[in-house]
DODRENVEX-714927 format. One record per residue (C-alpha): residue number from 1; residue in one letter; chain; z, y, x. Coordinates in steps of 0.5 Angstrom, whole numbers, plus 500, padded with zeros to 3 digits. Layout:
% residues N
(NUM,'A','A',(Z,Y,X))
...
This chain:
% residues 353
(1,'X','A',(384,729,391))
(2,'X','A',(384,733,384))
(3,'X','A',(389,728,379))
(4,'X','A',(391,729,372))
(5,'X','A',(398,732,374))
(6,'X','A',(395,737,378))
(7,'X','A',(391,739,373))
(8,'X','A',(396,740,368))
(9,'X','A',(400,744,372))
(10,'X','A',(395,748,373))
(11,'X','A',(393,748,366))
(12,'X','A',(400,750,365))
(13,'X','A',(400,756,370))
(14,'X','A',(394,760,366))
(15,'X','A',(397,759,359))
(16,'X','A',(405,761,361))
(17,'X','A',(407,765,367))
(18,'X','A',(402,765,372))
(19,'X','A',(403,763,379))
(20,'X','A',(400,761,386))
(21,'X','A',(396,755,388))
(22,'X','A',(396,753,395))
(23,'X','A',(392,748,398))
(24,'X','A',(393,746,406))
(25,'X','A',(388,742,410))
(26,'X','A',(390,740,417))
(27,'X','A',(384,737,421))
(28,'X','A',(384,729,420))
(29,'X','A',(388,729,414))
(30,'X','A',(388,730,406))
(31,'X','A',(388,736,402))
(32,'X','A',(395,738,400))
(33,'X','A',(396,742,394))
(34,'X','A',(403,746,392))
(35,'X','A',(404,750,386))
(36,'X','A',(408,757,387))
(37,'X','A',(411,760,381))
(38,'X','A',(413,766,386))
(39,'X','A',(414,767,393))
(40,'X','A',(421,766,393))
(41,'X','A',(420,758,392))
(42,'X','A',(418,758,399))
(43,'X','A',(426,757,400))
(44,'X','A',(427,752,395))
(45,'X','A',(427,745,397))
(46,'X','A',(421,743,393))
(47,'X','A',(417,746,399))
(48,'X','A',(420,743,405))
(49,'X','A',(414,739,405))
(50,'X','A',(409,745,407))
(51,'X','A',(410,745,415))
(52,'X','A',(414,751,417))
(53,'X','A',(408,754,421))
(54,'X','A',(404,754,415))
(55,'X','A',(410,757,411))
(56,'X','A',(410,763,415))
(57,'X','A',(402,764,414))
(58,'X','A',(403,763,406))
(59,'X','A',(408,769,406))
(60,'X','A',(403,773,410))
(61,'X','A',(398,771,405))
(62,'X','A',(401,772,399))
(63,'X','A',(401,779,397))
(64,'X','A',(394,779,399))
(65,'X','A',(392,773,394))
(66,'X','A',(396,776,389))
(67,'X','A',(392,783,389))
(68,'X','A',(385,780,390))
(69,'X','A',(385,773,387))
(70,'X','A',(385,769,393))
(71,'X','A',(387,769,401))
(72,'X','A',(384,764,406))
(73,'X','A',(387,763,414))
(74,'X','A',(383,758,418))
(75,'X','A',(387,754,424))
(76,'X','A',(385,753,431))
(77,'X','A',(383,745,430))
(78,'X','A',(379,747,424))
(79,'X','A',(385,746,419))
(80,'X','A',(385,751,413))
(81,'X','A',(390,755,408))
(82,'X','A',(387,757,402))
(83,'X','A',(391,761,396))
(84,'X','A',(389,762,389))
(85,'X','A',(392,766,384))
(86,'X','A',(392,763,377))
(87,'X','A',(394,768,373))
(88,'X','A',(395,768,365))
(89,'X','A',(388,768,362))
(90,'X','A',(386,774,359))
(91,'X','A',(386,777,353))
(92,'X','A',(383,781,348))
(93,'X','A',(387,784,341))
(94,'X','A',(382,787,336))
(95,'X','A',(385,791,331))
(96,'X','A',(381,791,325))
(97,'X','A',(376,786,323))
(98,'X','A',(371,791,321))
(99,'X','A',(363,791,323))
(100,'X','A',(365,793,330))
(101,'X','A',(371,789,331))
(102,'X','A',(367,782,328))
(103,'X','A',(361,784,333))
(104,'X','A',(367,785,339))
(105,'X','A',(370,779,337))
(106,'X','A',(364,775,338))
(107,'X','A',(362,778,345))
(108,'X','A',(369,778,347))
(109,'X','A',(369,770,346))
(110,'X','A',(362,769,349))
(111,'X','A',(365,773,355))
(112,'X','A',(371,767,356))
(113,'X','A',(376,772,354))
(114,'X','A',(382,769,349))
(115,'X','A',(381,773,343))
(116,'X','A',(386,775,338))
(117,'X','A',(384,779,332))
(118,'X','A',(389,783,327))
(119,'X','A',(387,785,320))
(120,'X','A',(391,786,314))
(121,'X','A',(386,785,309))
(122,'X','A',(386,777,307))
(123,'X','A',(378,778,306))
(124,'X','A',(376,781,312))
(125,'X','A',(381,776,316))
(126,'X','A',(377,770,313))
(127,'X','A',(371,773,316))
(128,'X','A',(374,775,323))
(129,'X','A',(375,767,323))
(130,'X','A',(367,766,323))
(131,'X','A',(367,771,329))
(132,'X','A',(370,765,334))
(133,'X','A',(376,768,335))
(134,'X','A',(381,764,338))
(135,'X','A',(387,767,333))
(136,'X','A',(387,771,327))
(137,'X','A',(393,775,324))
(138,'X','A',(393,777,317))
(139,'X','A',(399,782,317))
(140,'X','A',(400,789,316))
(141,'X','A',(398,792,323))
(142,'X','A',(405,795,326))
(143,'X','A',(408,788,324))
(144,'X','A',(402,784,327))
(145,'X','A',(402,788,334))
(146,'X','A',(410,787,334))
(147,'X','A',(408,779,333))
(148,'X','A',(405,779,340))
(149,'X','A',(408,777,346))
(150,'X','A',(408,782,351))
(151,'X','A',(403,780,356))
(152,'X','A',(400,785,362))
(153,'X','A',(394,782,362))
(154,'X','A',(392,785,355))
(155,'X','A',(386,789,353))
(156,'X','A',(388,793,346))
(157,'X','A',(382,795,342))
(158,'X','A',(384,800,336))
(159,'X','A',(378,800,330))
(160,'X','A',(382,800,324))
(161,'X','A',(379,803,317))
(162,'X','A',(383,809,318))
(163,'X','A',(387,814,322))
(164,'X','A',(394,812,319))
(165,'X','A',(392,805,321))
(166,'X','A',(390,806,328))
(167,'X','A',(397,811,329))
(168,'X','A',(401,805,327))
(169,'X','A',(398,800,332))
(170,'X','A',(398,805,338))
(171,'X','A',(405,806,337))
(172,'X','A',(407,799,338))
(173,'X','A',(402,798,343))
(174,'X','A',(405,803,347))
(175,'X','A',(411,799,348))
(176,'X','A',(407,793,351))
(177,'X','A',(404,792,357))
(178,'X','A',(397,792,358))
(179,'X','A',(391,794,363))
(180,'X','A',(387,797,357))
(181,'X','A',(388,801,351))
(182,'X','A',(382,804,347))
(183,'X','A',(381,807,340))
(184,'X','A',(375,808,336))
(185,'X','A',(373,815,334))
(186,'X','A',(370,822,335))
(187,'X','A',(373,827,341))
(188,'X','A',(376,831,335))
(189,'X','A',(380,825,332))
(190,'X','A',(382,823,339))
(191,'X','A',(385,829,341))
(192,'X','A',(389,829,334))
(193,'X','A',(391,822,335))
(194,'X','A',(394,824,342))
(195,'X','A',(398,830,339))
(196,'X','A',(401,826,333))
(197,'X','A',(403,821,338))
(198,'X','A',(406,825,343))
(199,'X','A',(410,828,337))
(200,'X','A',(412,821,335))
(201,'X','A',(415,821,342))
(202,'X','A',(410,817,346))
(203,'X','A',(410,819,353))
(204,'X','A',(404,823,355))
(205,'X','A',(402,820,361))
(206,'X','A',(401,813,356))
(207,'X','A',(396,818,352))
(208,'X','A',(392,820,358))
(209,'X','A',(391,813,359))
(210,'X','A',(388,812,352))
(211,'X','A',(381,810,352))
(212,'X','A',(379,815,346))
(213,'X','A',(373,816,345))
(214,'X','A',(372,808,346))
(215,'X','A',(367,805,350))
(216,'X','A',(361,807,355))
(217,'X','A',(356,812,355))
(218,'X','A',(350,808,354))
(219,'X','A',(348,811,347))
(220,'X','A',(350,806,343))
(221,'X','A',(349,806,336))
(222,'X','A',(350,799,332))
(223,'X','A',(356,796,332))
(224,'X','A',(353,790,337))
(225,'X','A',(351,796,341))
(226,'X','A',(358,799,340))
(227,'X','A',(361,792,342))
(228,'X','A',(357,792,349))
(229,'X','A',(359,799,350))
(230,'X','A',(367,797,349))
(231,'X','A',(367,791,353))
(232,'X','A',(363,793,359))
(233,'X','A',(369,799,359))
(234,'X','A',(374,793,359))
(235,'X','A',(370,789,364))
(236,'X','A',(370,795,368))
(237,'X','A',(378,797,368))
(238,'X','A',(380,790,368))
(239,'X','A',(376,790,375))
(240,'X','A',(380,796,377))
(241,'X','A',(386,793,375))
(242,'X','A',(385,788,380))
(243,'X','A',(384,782,375))
(244,'X','A',(377,780,376))
(245,'X','A',(379,773,378))
(246,'X','A',(379,769,371))
(247,'X','A',(375,764,371))
(248,'X','A',(379,758,373))
(249,'X','A',(382,757,366))
(250,'X','A',(376,754,363))
(251,'X','A',(374,750,369))
(252,'X','A',(381,747,370))
(253,'X','A',(381,746,363))
(254,'X','A',(374,742,363))
(255,'X','A',(376,738,369))
(256,'X','A',(383,736,365))
(257,'X','A',(378,734,359))
(258,'X','A',(374,729,364))
(259,'X','A',(380,726,367))
(260,'X','A',(382,725,360))
(261,'X','A',(375,722,358))
(262,'X','A',(375,717,363))
(263,'X','A',(370,721,367))
(264,'X','A',(370,722,375))
(265,'X','A',(368,729,378))
(266,'X','A',(367,734,384))
(267,'X','A',(371,741,384))
(268,'X','A',(368,745,388))
(269,'X','A',(371,752,390))
(270,'X','A',(368,757,394))
(271,'X','A',(373,758,400))
(272,'X','A',(369,763,404))
(273,'X','A',(363,768,403))
(274,'X','A',(359,772,408))
(275,'X','A',(353,777,406))
(276,'X','A',(351,778,399))
(277,'X','A',(353,771,396))
(278,'X','A',(353,772,389))
(279,'X','A',(360,769,387))
(280,'X','A',(366,771,390))
(281,'X','A',(372,767,394))
(282,'X','A',(376,762,388))
(283,'X','A',(370,761,384))
(284,'X','A',(369,754,381))
(285,'X','A',(364,749,379))
(286,'X','A',(364,742,376))
(287,'X','A',(359,737,377))
(288,'X','A',(361,730,372))
(289,'X','A',(359,723,374))
(290,'X','A',(354,723,368))
(291,'X','A',(351,729,372))
(292,'X','A',(353,735,367))
(293,'X','A',(355,741,370))
(294,'X','A',(360,746,368))
(295,'X','A',(361,753,371))
(296,'X','A',(357,756,376))
(297,'X','A',(357,758,384))
(298,'X','A',(351,762,384))
(299,'X','A',(346,758,382))
(300,'X','A',(339,756,386))
(301,'X','A',(340,753,392))
(302,'X','A',(347,754,393))
(303,'X','A',(348,749,387))
(304,'X','A',(343,745,388))
(305,'X','A',(346,743,395))
(306,'X','A',(353,742,391))
(307,'X','A',(350,738,386))
(308,'X','A',(347,733,391))
(309,'X','A',(353,733,396))
(310,'X','A',(357,732,389))
(311,'X','A',(354,726,388))
(312,'X','A',(354,723,394))
(313,'X','A',(361,724,394))
(314,'X','A',(362,720,388))
(315,'X','A',(358,714,390))
(316,'X','A',(361,714,397))
(317,'X','A',(368,714,394))
(318,'X','A',(370,721,399))
(319,'X','A',(376,725,397))
(320,'X','A',(374,732,399))
(321,'X','A',(369,735,404))
(322,'X','A',(367,742,405))
(323,'X','A',(360,744,404))
(324,'X','A',(356,750,407))
(325,'X','A',(350,753,405))
(326,'X','A',(346,758,408))
(327,'X','A',(342,763,403))
(328,'X','A',(339,766,409))
(329,'X','A',(334,761,411))
(330,'X','A',(326,759,408))
(331,'X','A',(329,754,403))
(332,'X','A',(333,760,400))
(333,'X','A',(328,764,400))
(334,'X','A',(323,759,396))
(335,'X','A',(328,759,391))
(336,'X','A',(328,767,390))
(337,'X','A',(335,768,393))
(338,'X','A',(333,774,397))
(339,'X','A',(340,777,397))
(340,'X','A',(342,772,403))
(341,'X','A',(349,770,405))
(342,'X','A',(353,764,408))
(343,'X','A',(358,760,403))
(344,'X','A',(363,755,405))
(345,'X','A',(365,751,399))
(346,'X','A',(371,746,398))
(347,'X','A',(369,740,395))
(348,'X','A',(375,735,391))
(349,'X','A',(374,729,387))
(350,'X','A',(377,728,381))
(351,'X','A',(381,721,379))
(352,'X','A',(386,719,373))
(353,'X','A',(391,716,377))
């Protein structure tokens, strides 16, 4: 059963330093959940309730889950162990709130990534707020970058109004962790910037990783098209860095809101998939008692099956179940799901207790 305390702790993981969600179900028992901030906590007293035979399996699966987002182990008697990496939510820091920066901020928010805009002019900072950005900082660019926490889950995008301002941003960004840094500009200007940064003491390996010119080559012309090319490049680099599983935060936050409003719901999580099922392990989906849904685990027949099963669970008072959906059969074909695949989904009822 998913309750308020569990959801608040998970929300805290995504907002702070991250950690590992461990779910264990033994045959005929309940789904039990532990939250580990790191692997060393397996040695501490608070994990004594984890059966010893599973502790060793957790250790073996921990690294895999850290890299790929999830790891799964089935027991002989039908029980299972499921690890889900709850990394801190992604963020994009956009230096410059001009036309392209404004368009990128809107697209970043739409993508579900925490968006921070830095701008040193009050007028443009106010305009940036209309993009829906989660935070707008109006300070000199170098001060604004220094004010940010150092987080490896960050993509930095530099597109200020001038070369000198871009350089101030990059000098500070180079001191921070990130999985992506890009600067808007021509090849000539990019080469000039790299040379100037290296002369100023920035490591050459770092300047080589700088994405400049920025964005994928899609023939973009307008600010909106350029924003799409930049966002596509960021998502591509995020996936290469092994940071592609970041959908949990919004779903868990929504689940917590349901509990706070007194509405029951079922939280579904993909445990396992085979074939060409559209969504990965660890993808979440919520069905509330009122029939509202949040998130997606693939649409079509699979989602319809989960909505139906969720309503049954709430009506019958079930705490949890595992639902299987075969996307290779005739029903799936009738729904237009030609990709096929087989999915196992863990379903847990959320209650305020």
